[in-house]
N, C-alpha and C positions, 0 to 999 in steps of 0.2 A: 584385946591384944595390944601390946605396946609396939612402937616402931622397931625396937630391937628384935622382938620375936617375929615380926613380919619379915624383916630382913633375913633372919636366920632360916626361916622356912623356905623362902625363895632361893636363898643360896644353896641349901641342901638339894632342892629340886634341880638347880642348875649345875649340879655335879661338884659343888664345893664339898670338902671333907673337913669336919672338925677333928683336929688332931688331939686336942686336950681341952679340958674345961678351965684350966688355970695354968698359966705359964709365966713365971718370973714377975708376978704382980700385975700382969696384963690379962684381962679376961679373954681367954680363947686363943688358940693358935690354929690357923686354917691352912688348907692346901687348896689352891685354885684349880680349875679344871685342867690346867697345863702342868700341874705338879709342882708349882712354885709355892713355897711357904709364905703366908701373909699373917700379919697380926690383926687385920680387920677384914671384914667382908664388905662388898659394895653396899651403899646406902640406897637400896631400892625404894624405900619409903620416901626419901627426900631428894632424890636426884633423878631427873628425867633421863639422863644419859644411861644411868645404871639400869633403870627399869626397861628402857628400850632394848638394852642388851639381853636382859632376861626374857623379853618377849620373843626373841629369836628361838628360845628353847621350847616355847609353847605353841608357836604359830602353825606348825605343820599339822599335827594331829588334833589339836584342840582350838584351832583358830575361830571356828564358828561359835563355839561355846564362850570363848574369851570375849569376842566382840559383842555377844549378847549381853554378858555381864557388864562390859564397859559401857554399852549403850544404856543399860538400866541405871547405872551409877552417875553417868556424866555424858557430855557430848564427846564421842570418841576422838575427834580431832583436836579437842582442847582439854582433854582430861589431864589432871595433875598427876604427879608421881604417886601420892597417896591413893587416889582413886584407881590408878592402873595397878598398884600393888594389891589393893583389895580385890579387884576383878581377877587378877592372876591367881590369888589364893582361893577365891571362890571357884574358879575353873578347875583347880586341881583338888578341891575338897579339903583344903587346909584352913579355911577362914573360920574364926570363932567370933561370935557376937560379943558386943561389949567393948569394941575397939574405941579408944578415946577419940572424940571429935576434934577436928582441926578448927582453928579460929574462923575460917571461911564457912565451915559447916554450921557453926554456932550462929554466925551472922545471918546466914540463909534461913535458919530456923526462926530467929527472932524477927526478921523481916516478914516472913510468912505469917507469924502470929499477930503482927501489928497491922496487917492489911485487912 
C-alpha cells in the first residue's frame, strides 16, 4: 500500500466522503465530516496531528485492539505517524501487506543484519 491509499482508507473510515474521482485537473474532491468540500484529505501517514485526530474515531470500540497492534509495531508512546496509520488499518481490517518501507525501517533492518 502506498501512503495515498493508506490516507484514503483512513479518511473513509473517519466519515470523509469522496465526491468525485477527478475534478478540474485535481485528483479527488472530498467532503469532510462537517460537510465542507476539500480538495485533499488529511495526511494521516505523514502527520502525527492528523493521525491523532483519526485515533479519536477508533478509540471507543476498538481501543484495546488498536493498542495491541501499536504495541506490536512500535512503542505506543513514541510511534511515528506511519506506524500509527498501519496499526489503525490493521485494527479495522483494511491493511494490505507489501506497504513500502520507510527509510527508518530500512535502516533498522540493515542494523539488525550487521549485528
